[in-house]
C-alpha positions in Angstrom: 98.0 34.8 -65.5 98.0 31.3 -67.0 94.8 29.3 -66.9 96.3 26.2 -65.5 96.5 25.6 -61.8 99.7 27.3 -60.3 102.1 24.8 -58.7 102.0 26.8 -55.4 99.0 28.0 -53.5 100.9 30.9 -52.0 104.3 32.5 -52.1 105.5 33.4 -48.6 107.9 36.3 -47.8 110.1 34.6 -45.2 112.1 37.8 -44.4 109.3 40.2 -43.7 108.3 41.1 -40.2 109.8 42.1 -36.8 110.9 38.5 -35.9 111.4 37.0 -39.3 112.1 34.3 -40.3 111.3 32.5 -37.1 107.8 33.7 -36.6 107.0 33.2 -40.3 108.2 29.6 -40.1 106.3 28.9 -36.9 103.2 30.3 -38.5 103.7 28.1 -41.6 104.1 25.1 -39.3 100.6 25.8 -38.0 99.3 26.6 -41.5 100.6 23.4 -43.0 98.7 21.4 -40.4 95.5 23.3 -41.3 96.0 23.0 -45.0 97.8 19.6 -45.4 97.4 19.5 -49.2 98.7 23.1 -49.9 102.1 23.8 -51.3 103.9 27.0 -50.4 106.8 28.8 -52.2 109.0 30.1 -49.3 111.2 33.0 -50.4 114.2 34.1 -48.3 117.9 33.9 -47.6 118.8 30.2 -47.8 121.5 30.6 -45.2 119.1 32.0 -42.6 116.0 30.0 -43.6 117.1 26.6 -44.7 118.2 25.1 -41.4 115.3 26.7 -39.5 112.8 25.3 -42.0 114.3 21.8 -41.6 113.5 21.9 -37.9 109.8 22.4 -38.6 108.7 19.1 -40.2 105.2 20.0 -41.4 106.4 23.3 -42.9 109.4 21.6 -44.5 107.1 19.1 -46.3 104.8 21.8 -47.5 107.4 24.3 -48.7 109.9 24.7 -51.5 112.6 27.2 -50.6 113.7 29.9 -53.2 116.8 32.0 -52.4 116.4 35.8 -52.2 119.5 37.5 -50.8 117.9 40.7 -49.7 115.2 41.9 -47.3 113.3 45.2 -47.4 113.6 47.0 -44.1 110.5 48.4 -42.4 111.6 52.0 -42.9 112.5 51.8 -46.6 110.5 54.0 -48.9 108.3 52.3 -51.5 110.2 54.0 -54.3 113.5 52.5 -53.0 111.9 49.1 -52.5 111.0 48.9 -56.1 114.6 49.0 -57.0 115.6 46.0 -54.8 114.9 43.2 -57.3 116.5 40.5 -55.1 114.4 41.1 -52.0 112.3 38.3 -50.6 109.2 40.4 -51.0 109.9 41.2 -54.7 110.8 37.6 -55.6 107.6 36.3 -53.9 105.5 38.9 -55.8 107.3 38.1 -59.0 106.2 34.4 -58.5 102.5 35.5 -58.4 102.9 37.7 -61.5 104.5 34.8 -63.3 101.6 32.5 -62.4 103.7 30.2 -60.2 101.6 31.0 -57.1 98.0 32.2 -56.7 98.9 34.7 -54.0 101.5 36.1 -51.6 101.6 36.7 -47.8 104.1 39.1 -46.3 104.6 40.6 -42.8 107.0 43.2 -44.3 106.9 46.9 -45.1 103.3 47.8 -45.9 104.0 50.6 -48.3 106.6 48.5 -50.2 104.2 45.6 -50.5 101.4 47.8 -51.8 103.6 49.5 -54.3 105.2 46.3 -55.6 101.9 44.5 -55.8 100.3 47.2 -57.8 103.2 47.6 -60.2 104.2 44.0 -60.6 101.0 42.0 -60.2 98.8 44.8 -61.5 95.1 45.4 -61.1 92.3 43.3 -62.6 91.3 44.8 -66.0 87.9 45.8 -64.6 89.3 47.5 -61.5 90.2 51.2 -61.4 92.0 51.0 -58.1 92.7 48.2 -55.6 91.5 48.5 -52.0 92.9 47.5 -48.6 90.4 45.4 -46.7 90.3 43.8 -43.3 88.1 41.9 -40.9 87.2 43.3 -37.5 84.9 42.3 -34.6 81.3 43.6 -34.2 78.4 42.9 -31.9 76.9 40.5 -34.5 80.1 38.8 -35.6 82.9 39.7 -38.0 82.6 42.8 -40.3 84.6 43.6 -43.5 85.8 47.2 -43.8 87.3 48.7 -47.0 89.2 50.8 -48.1 91.6 51.2 -45.2 94.2 53.4 -46.8 95.2 52.3 -50.2 93.2 55.2 -51.8 93.0 58.5 -49.8 90.7 60.1 -52.4 87.9 58.1 -54.1 85.2 58.8 -56.5 81.8 57.1 -56.9 83.2 54.5 -59.3 85.8 53.4 -56.7 83.2 53.1 -54.0 81.0 50.9 -56.2 83.9 48.7 -57.1 84.9 48.5 -53.4 81.3 47.3 -52.6 81.5 44.5 -55.2 85.0 43.5 -53.9 83.7 43.6 -50.3 80.8 41.4 -51.3 83.1 38.8 -52.9 85.5 38.9 -49.9 82.7 38.4 -47.4 81.4 35.4 -49.4 84.9 33.9 -49.8 86.4 34.4 -46.3 83.4 34.8 -44.0 81.3 32.2 -45.8 78.2 34.5 -46.1 75.7 33.8 -48.8 74.2 37.3 -49.1 76.3 39.7 -47.1 74.7 43.0 -46.3 76.5 46.1 -47.5 76.6 49.7 -46.1 78.2 52.9 -47.4 79.8 54.9 -44.6 78.4 58.4 -44.3 77.9 61.2 -41.9 74.3 60.1 -41.5 71.9 57.4 -42.6 69.4 59.7 -44.4 69.5 59.6 -48.2 70.2 63.3 -48.6 73.4 63.2 -46.3 76.9 63.1 -47.7 78.5 64.6 -50.8 77.7 63.9 -54.5 80.1 61.0 -54.9 78.7 59.1 -52.0 75.1 59.7 -53.1 75.9 58.7 -56.7 77.6 55.5 -55.5 74.5 54.7 -53.4 72.2 55.2 -56.5 74.3 52.8 -58.6 74.4 50.2 -55.8 70.6 50.3 -55.3 70.2 49.6 -59.0 72.9 46.9 -59.2 72.8 43.1 -58.9 73.7 43.5 -55.2 70.9 46.1 -54.6 69.0 43.7 -52.4 72.0 43.4 -50.1 72.7 47.2 -50.0 71.3 48.7 -46.8 72.1 52.3 -47.7 74.2 54.7 -45.6 75.7 53.6 -42.2 77.5 55.7 -39.6 80.6 55.1 -37.6 78.9 53.4 -34.7 77.3 50.9 -37.1 80.8 49.3 -37.8 81.1 47.8 -34.3 77.3 47.3 -34.0 77.4 45.0 -37.0 74.6 46.8 -38.8 76.0 45.4 -42.0 78.5 42.7 -42.9 80.5 45.0 -45.2 81.2 48.7 -44.7 82.5 50.6 -47.7 84.3 53.9 -47.5 87.3 55.9 -48.9 90.8 55.1 -47.7 91.2 58.3 -45.7 88.0 57.7 -43.6 88.6 54.0 -43.4 92.1 54.4 -42.1 90.9 56.9 -39.4 88.1 54.5 -38.4 90.6 51.6 -38.2 93.1 53.4 -36.0 90.3 54.8 -33.8 88.9 51.3 -33.3 92.3 49.9 -32.5 92.9 52.7 -30.0 89.5 52.0 -28.4 90.2 48.3 -27.9 93.6 49.1 -26.3 91.9 51.6 -24.0 89.4 49.1 -23.0 92.1 46.5 -22.2 94.1 49.1 -20.2 91.0 50.2 -18.2 90.1 46.6 -17.4 93.6 46.0 -16.2 93.5 49.1 -14.0 90.0 48.2 -12.6 91.0 44.6 -11.6 94.3 45.5 -10.0 93.1 48.6 -8.1 92.3 46.8 -4.8 92.2 43.4 -3.1 88.4 43.1 -3.6 88.9 44.0 -7.3 91.5 41.2 -7.6 89.0 38.8 -6.0 86.4 40.0 -8.4 88.8 39.3 -11.3 89.1 35.7 -10.1 85.4 35.3 -10.2 85.0 36.9 -13.6 88.1 35.3 -15.1 86.3 32.6 -17.2 84.1 35.3 -18.9 87.1 37.6 -19.3 89.1 34.8 -20.9 86.3 34.3 -23.5 86.2 38.1 -24.1 90.0 38.1 -24.6 89.8 35.3 -27.1 87.0 37.0 -29.0 88.9 40.3 -29.1 92.3 38.7 -29.8 93.9 40.8 -32.5 95.6 37.7 -33.9 92.1 36.5 -35.1 91.9 39.5 -37.3 95.5 39.6 -38.6 95.9 40.0 -42.3 94.9 43.1 -44.3 94.1 42.2 -47.9 95.0 44.2 -51.0 92.1 43.3 -53.3 91.5 44.0 -56.9 94.8 42.7 -58.2 95.7 39.8 -60.5 96.4 37.6 -57.5 95.8 37.4 -53.8 97.9 39.7 -51.6 97.7 39.5 -47.8 99.7 41.8 -45.5 100.3 40.3 -42.0 101.0 42.6 -39.1 104.8 42.9 -38.7 104.7 42.4 -35.0 102.4 39.3 -34.9 103.3 35.9 -33.6 103.0 32.5 -35.2 99.3 32.2 -34.6 98.6 35.6 -36.1 100.8 34.8 -39.2 99.0 31.4 -39.6 95.7 33.3 -39.6 96.9 35.6 -42.4 97.8 32.4 -44.4 94.3 31.1 -43.6 92.7 34.2 -45.1 94.8 34.0 -48.2 94.0 30.3 -48.6 90.3 31.0 -48.3 90.6 33.6 -51.1 92.4 31.2 -53.3 90.1 28.2 -52.6 86.9 30.2 -53.2 88.0 31.8 -56.5 88.0 35.3 -55.0 89.1 37.1 -58.1 86.7 35.2 -60.4 83.9 36.4 -58.0 85.0 40.0 -58.4 85.1 39.7 -62.2 81.6 38.2 -62.2 80.3 40.8 -59.9 81.6 43.7 -61.9 80.3 42.2 -65.2 76.8 42.2 -63.6 76.8 45.8 -62.5 73.8 47.7 -63.8 74.9 51.3 -64.4 73.5 54.1 -66.5 76.5 53.8 -68.9 79.1 51.2 -69.9 81.2 52.4 -66.9 80.6 54.5 -63.9 81.8 58.0 -64.6 84.9 59.1 -62.5 84.7 62.2 -60.4 86.0 65.1 -62.6 87.8 66.5 -59.6 
């Protein structure tokens, strides 16, 4: 990637998502107000996007429109998506690879975005595998969780790299000076877990982030906020994410049932409504929209396909934070400072 500042902060896939391009453009209208000096490269079908963009004054001033005739459908396989070179997602990713933009935001097909980003943008030279990270709520504030599914099987080296990337992410996006880091395990005792997890813990304890490393954490520690960053393999992380989403939905459904079950319950809802409104705002999934594929030669943020304008704007906010705070440079610096027994962490021979 060229050393000079790219002309665009972000490339935006205008055609990705369930309600594209309208939701994408409404989200950019909000994002342009929050980031008045930012320039965005908006990629999509000019016939569908041009007129709609003109009706959103702030977004129109912030965006340059680039034509891409095709869109990748949500059910397209990643291997097929790689062959659609004229898609809005591919053209946006190509702009990052060419150094025209520092990152990309898309609400499109997750598998296609991950495949295209890894092949076109490529990983940082120091990174073995990129990871999928996201922010979620906890009792003590926001928590970063990675990997969420980019790598089903991981070795000790991957876990250590995820910890370094999670540290850089928490600093850039959450604004934490020294984020605490935990390694997800079946128990908090040092002897718990398999060889790869214990090896990763040893490396982290001896590394430059050793003072931030809190050792092993368990599943309940994620929502308890025991650490600011929770590191795990993609299989476990994805299961934890889906379980957490299901628990939140269950809680919302149960609250709805409780407060509609009788006349006294409805009166109780009216009394509790201010507190419930604050809870709803705190747990609003739009606040946490935007999964991040980190470890690449550029910022890649995946917005939920079914989000609304506010949720898409939040995904843009996350990407802008990563660009502004030199996220990839922080990762390079962190990996360069790793103290390991050898020049590199040995991969799991399995």
